[in-house]
C-alpha positions, 0 to 999 in steps of 0.5 A: 599264395592266395591270402583268404579274408575272414568276414568273421575274424575282420569284424571282430578286429574292426569292433576292437579298433571301433572300441579303442578310437570311440573315446579319442573320436568322441572327445574331439568331436565333442569339442566342436559340437554340443550334445547329442551330435559328437555321440551320433557322429562318431557311430555313424563314422563307425558304421560308415567305415563298417559299410565300406567294409561290408561292400568290399566283402560282397564285392558290391559297388560302395556307390550303393551305399550313398542313400542308405548313410546320407539317410542315417546322417540326416537322421542325427540332426532329426531323430530327438533321442539316441535310442531312437538313432541307435535303433535306426542304425540297426535298421540300416545295418540290416538293410545294407548287409542283407538287402544290399551286400549279401542279399538271400531269401527273405525268410533266412535273412529277416530272422537272422537280422532281426536275432543277431542285429537287434538281439546284440543292439538289446544286449548292448543297451542292457549294459546301461552304458552312461560313459565313454569307456562302457560305449566302448565296451559296449561297442566292441561287444556289438561287433563281437555279436555282429560277426555271428553273422558270418558263422552262418552266411560265410559259406555262400559263393557271394563272399569275394573274399575267399577262393571257392573254386577247389571247394569239394562237391560233397559238404563232409569233404568240405567241411574235413579240408576247412578243419585241416586248414583251420588246424594247419594255421594254429 
């Protein structure tokens, strides 16, 4: 039996782990560095793990992440405000997800990234997180919104985590089989 991984479900679970781990990780890093480095390093660490998950789901080599991740790491020290750092993080996330991992036509990926990535960033910032507990909730909300990306792009054959060999030729037949599979898991 072949195990099928869902990037949508995995993004939600990963976001929950990041939210739970945010407070202890930020506390540990806070004991070593002065503000704002602990916050930015914690966000960067979560981002690194999510980037590796994206490359795994896309079947790409992790070496492609070196330049974007190092660029973002340098920005930890160079950028003056946390808001600007978070915007740069969203831009690098869009670059990795739609540029390196799941590249597609620009007229489709750019609007999707603008709506999903920057929309979820705006939604998260609208909660005005000012404590570690609020940040943990906002991080999970952000990953919940990021998982929406896989609702629209999951049927692409680029995903190495799904078995597309038995996919029916007609879209209706494929949708029926997919719905039956979901109902059988319940």
